[in-house]
Each structure stands twice: as C-alpha cells, then as structure tokens.
C-alpha positions in Angstrom: -4.7 -1.6 27.9 -2.2 -0.4 25.3 0.8 -2.6 24.8 4.0 -1.0 26.2 5.8 -1.2 22.9 2.9 0.6 21.1 2.8 3.2 23.9 6.5 3.9 23.4 5.9 4.3 19.6 3.1 6.7 20.2 5.2 8.8 22.6 7.9 8.9 20.0 5.4 10.0 17.3 4.1 12.7 19.7 7.7 14.0 20.1 8.2 13.9 16.3 4.9 15.8 15.8 6.1 18.6 18.2 9.5 18.7 16.4 7.7 19.0 13.0 5.6 21.9 14.3 8.8 23.7 15.4 10.4 23.1 12.0 7.3 24.3 10.2 7.2 27.5 12.3 10.9 28.2 11.5 12.1 30.3 8.6 14.1 27.5 6.8 11.0 25.5 5.8 9.5 28.2 3.8 12.7 28.6 1.7 12.5 25.0 0.5 9.2 24.1 -1.1 10.0 20.4 -1.4 11.0 20.2 2.3 8.0 22.2 3.3 5.7 19.8 1.5 7.4 16.8 3.0 7.1 18.2 6.6 3.4 19.1 6.0 2.7 15.6 4.7 4.4 13.9 7.6 2.7 16.2 10.1 -0.6 15.4 8.6 0.0 11.6 8.7 0.9 11.8 12.4 -1.9 14.3 13.5 -4.8 11.9 14.1 -2.8 9.3 16.0 -1.1 11.9 18.2 -4.4 13.5 18.9 -6.0 10.1 19.8 -3.0 9.2 22.0 -3.4 12.6 23.9 -7.1 11.7 24.3 -6.2 8.3 25.7 -3.7 9.9 28.1 -6.4 12.3 29.4 -8.9 9.4 30.0 -6.2 7.3 31.8 -5.4 10.3 34.0 -9.0 10.9 34.7 -9.4 7.2 35.6 -6.6 7.4 38.1 -7.9 10.6 39.7 -11.5 9.2 40.0 -10.2 5.9 41.4 -8.1 7.7 44.1 -11.1 9.9 44.9 -13.3 6.8 45.3 -10.8 5.3 47.7 -10.3 8.4 49.8 -13.8 9.8 49.9 -15.8 9.0 53.0 -19.1 10.3 51.7 -21.1 7.4 50.2 -22.7 9.5 47.5 -19.4 11.2 46.4 -17.7 7.8 46.5 -20.5 6.4 44.1 -20.1 9.4 41.8 -16.3 8.9 41.7 -16.6 5.2 40.9 -19.1 6.1 38.0 -16.6 8.7 36.6 -13.8 6.2 36.9 -15.8 3.5 35.0 -16.7 5.9 32.2 -13.2 7.2 31.8 -11.8 3.6 31.9 -14.2 2.5 29.2 -13.3 5.4 27.0 -9.6 4.7 27.5 -10.1 1.0 26.6 -12.0 1.9 23.5 -9.3 4.3 22.2 -6.5 1.9 23.2 -8.1 -0.9 21.2 -8.5 1.4 18.2 -4.9 2.6 18.3 -3.6 -0.9 18.8 -5.5 -2.2 15.8 -4.3 0.7 13.7 -0.6 0.5 14.6 -0.5 -3.3 14.4 -2.2 -3.5 11.0 -0.6 -0.6 9.3 2.7 -0.1 7.6 5.0 3.0 7.9 4.0 3.9 4.3 0.3 3.1 4.7 -0.9 6.6 3.8 1.0 6.6 0.5 -0.4 6.4 -3.0 1.0 3.6 -5.0 2.5 2.5 -8.3 0.9 -0.8 -9.4 2.6 -3.1 -11.7 0.9 -6.2 -13.2 2.7 -8.6 -15.6 1.9 -11.8 -17.4 4.0 -14.7 -16.0 4.1 -18.3 -17.2 1.3 -19.6 -19.4 1.5 -17.9 -22.7 -1.6 -16.1 -24.0 -3.6 -17.3 -21.0 -1.2 -15.6 -18.7 -1.7 -12.3 -20.5 -5.5 -12.7 -20.3 -5.3 -13.4 -16.6 -3.0 -10.3 -16.1 -5.7 -8.2 -17.8 -8.3 -9.7 -15.4 -6.2 -8.7 -12.4 -5.6 -5.2 -13.8 -9.3 -4.8 -14.2 -9.9 -6.2 -10.7 -7.7 -3.5 -9.1 -9.2 -0.8 -11.3 -12.7 -1.8 -10.3 -11.6 -1.9 -6.6 -10.2 1.6 -6.9 -13.5 2.8 -8.4 -15.5 1.2 -5.5 -13.3 3.0 -3.0 -13.2 6.4 -4.8 -9.5 6.1 -5.6 -8.0 7.6 -8.8 -6.7 4.9 -11.1 -4.5 6.2 -13.9 -2.6 4.1 -16.4 1.0 5.1 -16.9 2.0 2.5 -19.5 0.8 -0.9 -20.9 1.7 -3.5 -23.4 -1.1 -5.7 -25.0 -0.8 -9.2 -26.3 -2.1 -10.4 -29.6 -5.2 -12.0 -28.0 -6.2 -8.9 -26.1 -4.5 -9.6 -22.8 -1.8 -7.6 -21.0 1.9 -8.3 -21.1 2.4 -5.5 -18.7 0.5 -2.7 -17.0 1.9 0.1 -14.9 -0.6 2.4 -13.2 -0.8 4.9 -10.3 -3.6 4.7 -7.7 -4.2 7.7 -5.6 -6.5 8.0 -2.6 -6.6 7.8 1.2 -4.2 5.1 2.5 -4.1 3.2 -0.8 -0.9 1.4 0.1 -2.5 0.2 3.4 -5.3 -1.6 1.6 -3.4 -3.1 -1.3 0.1 -3.8 0.1 -0.6 -7.5 0.5 -1.3 -7.9 -3.2 2.4 -8.1 -4.1 3.5 -11.5 -5.4 2.6 -14.3 -7.8 -1.1 -14.9 -8.6 -2.0 -18.3 -10.1 -5.1 -19.1 -12.1 -6.6 -22.5 -12.9 -9.3 -22.4 -15.6 -10.3 -23.5 -19.1 -8.9 -20.8 -21.4 -11.1 -19.4 -24.2 -8.4 -20.6 -26.6 -8.6 -24.2 -25.3 -10.6 -26.3 -27.7 -10.4 -29.5 -25.6 -11.8 -28.0 -22.4 -8.7 -28.8 -20.3 -7.9 -26.8 -17.3 -4.9 -24.6 -17.8 -2.6 -23.2 -15.1 -0.8 -19.9 -15.6 0.5 -17.0 -13.5 0.7 -13.2 -13.4 2.9 -11.0 -11.1 1.8 -8.1 -9.1 4.0 -5.4 -7.4 2.6 -2.7 -5.2 5.2 0.1 -4.7 4.5 3.1 -2.3 4.9 6.3 -4.2 8.2 8.0 -3.4 8.4 11.6 -2.2 10.9 13.9 -3.8 13.1 14.2 -0.7 13.4 10.4 -0.4 15.1 9.8 -3.7 18.3 11.4 -4.7 17.6 11.6 -8.5 20.4 13.4 -10.3 19.8 14.6 -13.8 23.3 13.4 -14.8 22.3 9.9 -13.9 19.4 9.9 -16.4 19.3 9.0 -20.1 16.1 10.3 -21.7 15.2 9.2 -25.2 12.1 10.3 -27.2 10.4 8.3 -29.9 7.1 8.0 -31.7 4.3 6.3 -30.0 2.8 3.1 -31.4 -0.6 1.6 -30.9 -4.1 3.1 -30.5 -4.3 6.8 -29.9 -6.0 8.6 -32.7 -4.5 10.7 -35.5 -1.7 12.1 -33.3 0.0 8.6 -33.0 3.3 8.4 -34.9 3.1 12.1 -35.9 5.1 13.4 -33.0 7.9 12.0 -30.8 5.9 12.1 -27.6 6.9 8.8 -26.1 9.6 8.8 -23.4 12.1 6.2 -22.3 14.0 7.1 -19.1 17.0 5.1 -18.1 18.6 5.4 -14.7 22.2 4.6 -15.6 23.5 3.6 -12.1 20.8 1.1 -11.4 19.9 0.1 -15.0 16.2 0.7 -14.4 14.2 1.6 -17.5 10.8 3.2 -17.7 8.9 3.8 -20.9 5.7 5.8 -21.1 3.9 6.5 -24.4 0.2 6.6 -23.4 -0.2 10.4 -23.4 0.0 12.6 -26.5 2.0 15.1 -24.5 5.7 14.5 -24.1 5.8 16.4 -20.8 2.9 14.3 -19.4 4.7 11.0 -20.5 7.9 12.2 -18.9 6.1 13.1 -15.7 4.5 9.7 -15.4 7.8 7.9 -16.2 9.6 9.9 -13.5 7.0 9.0 -11.0 7.4 5.3 -11.7 11.2 5.5 -11.7 11.3 7.3 -8.3 9.0 4.7 -6.8 11.2 1.8 -8.1 14.3 3.4 -6.8 12.7 4.1 -3.5 11.7 0.5 -3.2 15.2 -0.6 -3.9 16.5 1.7 -1.2 13.9 0.4 1.2 15.1 -3.1 0.6 18.7 -2.2 1.1 18.1 -0.3 4.4 15.4 -2.5 5.9 16.6 -6.1 6.0 13.6 -7.2 8.1 11.2 -6.4 5.3 11.6 -8.3 2.0 10.3 -5.5 -0.1 12.6 -5.6 -3.1 10.7 -6.0 -6.3 12.5 -9.2 -7.3 11.5 -10.7 -4.0 8.0 -9.4 -4.2 7.2 -11.0 -7.6 9.8 -13.8 -7.8 10.4 -15.4 -11.1 6.7 -16.0 -11.8 7.1 -19.7 -11.4 3.9 -21.6 -10.4 5.5 -22.8 -7.1 6.0 -19.1 -5.9 2.3 -18.3 -5.7 0.7 -16.3 -3.0 -2.9 -16.8 -4.3 -4.7 -19.2 -6.6 -7.9 -18.4 -8.5 -9.6 -21.7 -9.1 -12.5 -21.2 -11.6 -13.9 -24.7 -11.7 -14.4 -24.7 -7.9 -15.3 -20.9 -7.7 -12.6 -20.6 -5.1 -9.8 -18.2 -4.3 -7.1 -19.4 -1.9 -4.6 -17.2 -0.3 -1.7 -19.5 0.5 0.0 -17.1 3.0 -2.9 -17.4 5.5 -4.2 -20.8 4.2 -7.7 -19.4 3.8 -10.2 -19.7 0.8 -12.9 -17.3 -0.4 -15.8 -18.0 -2.8 -17.8 -15.8 -5.3 -14.8 -15.6 -7.6 -16.5 -13.5 -10.3 -17.5 -10.8 -7.7 -13.9 -10.7 -6.4 -12.5 -10.2 -9.9 -15.0 -7.4 -10.3 -13.2 -5.6 -7.6 -14.9 -6.9 -4.4 -11.6 -7.5 -2.5 -12.7 -6.1 0.8 -13.1 -9.4 2.7 -9.7 -10.6 1.6 -8.1 -7.3 2.5 -9.7 -7.3 5.9 -8.6 -10.9 6.7 -5.0 -10.2 5.6 -4.8 -7.1 7.7 -6.3 -9.0 10.7 -3.8 -11.8 10.4 -0.9 -9.3 10.1 -2.1 -7.5 13.3 -2.2 -10.9 15.1 1.3 -11.7 13.8 2.7 -8.4 15.0 1.1 -8.6 18.4 2.6 -12.1 18.9 6.0 -10.8 18.0 5.6 -8.0 20.5 4.7 -10.3 23.2 7.6 -12.7 22.6 10.3 -12.3 25.4 13.5 -10.6 24.2 16.3 -13.1 23.7 
C-alpha cells in the first residue's frame, strides 16, 4: 500500500487544494490578475493527484467495510459477496496506490513547468560547437515527437556551422519532468569531419534545463534592469541592421545578462529576453533556498571539463553511456534524432528507486 510519507504528502496537497479553492472564491484573487493566474495554475497541477487520492481513500474505506461485513456476516452467500467486494476494492486501491507512488517518487515539484533550455559548446574547439548543434537538434526533434513547442530565443553560430550557444523555450505538458535529467556536461567521442587523419576526438557541450519562472516567483524590479538596444547581426532578411530591434537586458544586482536578437520586433525580443532572465533568477533563488538540491546553473553544467561528464556519446561503438546510472544505450543515430524516450524512462525509474530507498531509511 501507499508509503506513509507519500500519504502524508497527498493529505497536505489535499488541504492545499481546499485552501486554493477558498482563495479563488474570495474577492481578493480577482483584483490581482497575476495572483489569480498563479492560483489557477497551482490548483490545476494539484487537481488530478488530489482526485486520485480521494478515489484511493474511497476504495480503502470500501475494503475495510467489506472485510468487516465478511467477518460479521453469518449467511454464507452474503459472506462470499462481501469477500468479493473487498477483493475488488482492495485491487483498485492497490492499483491507484502504485500509480500515485510512481508519480510522486519520479516527479519534481516543478515537473509541470515549461522550460528554458540552454546548450553551449564546451572544450574541443570547432568539434565542440558541432556537437552542441547536434544536441540542440536532438532536443528539438524530441520536442517535435512529443508535440511540444520548441522556440529559439537566441543563438550564436560558429564559423564551421556549429553552435557556440543556443537558448530556447520548450512548452508542453510536463516538459520539465521529462527533460530535467539532461542538465550537465555531455561528452562526445568521434572522428570529426574536420579531422584529416581519422583520429577520434573528444569534446564536450553543456546543457542546462531551467523550469520557467512564474511572475509571482521572481521579484524583478524595473530599477534593477539595464536595457540596451542595438542592431541585429546575422541572417534575417532585409530588416537586419536597419532597425535597433536587438535587446540586451542586464540584471544589475546579479550581473546576469541576456541578449535576444532573433526577432525583427523589439518587443518580441524583449519578451523572450525577460522570460530567460526570470528563469535564470528563479534557478538562482531555488539553489539558495533548497540546499538539498544542487540546482544552481554553475553546478548543473560545471566548467565543461571532460571529467565532469554525465553522458558520453561514443560514435565508433554506437553507444551512449549515462554515467550517473552506469548504463549504456545503443542506436546512437536514432537517439540524436530525438528518440530519447528509453533514456528518460530509465533515469526516471532510477530516481524513483532512489527516493523510495531514502524514504525507507530509518530517521537518525
């Protein structure tokens, strides 16, 4: 049956859902659109689990009643019917309990969020930029396969057609839940197209997956922002370099800088830049307030050194090895074409096992 710690969490979520309904019904919520939106989003995220937990509670209650009736009933036929009802209710409770346990153990508190994806070339020169481009395409193809919306916010190309940096937003159902394990240093071993001698080259790229921040979670003051406009550079048609549509936003207190120049509209560039900045600030706040979770961007991506890898893409052996779970996967071309589902499933399963083990450890 459901682990006691998970039951306590679901009871807390049920209480929170009731509290949200009271706040939404009150007059104050309607006066603050941002607050109203936040309350509706939180309520929506909790709805399914709270409903499933209520269903579990009903089946558990029905099981107890049927068991009691089977013990107290003297009529053989009624006793048999009660036992049958108890068995059906118990089976339904066990099924829902297993589903809730799997969901709660495998998911993060921000699982339902959209994300900001950042991919950067690491060590390895031109080959690193080409590998970064491969990873960016992999995530874009993965998004397409799952019906997610992939939108580039900004990018910087290398001279050989690779990527120095890509920042993109990915929107869809529980995007963060499926991609949160991608943060870290990715290493590739292959013969570069630029290598005349056919020698295997090792290079790296870094990936950061940031849950998209909600307005109420980031205290972003206009006075803390320095906004500069300049003319875009690079491909973009006749409008490039004719208008100052590119945006550079600097958050003075933290020193974070976001540049966006991919849109012809200054307002669109500003909107994209602000979305990225809010998510970066939110990630910094999470790292400071939650010491149990090493989610700071610098800790996510390290210094891009080869020894800090989370995953190796070995082309000569058609093998991808995830070093966190010490497991390898084959069919590398298909994975780089966006077929990440097996890797995602295994990582989520291992995380669920790890969390269950931590729950079962006796308190010190």
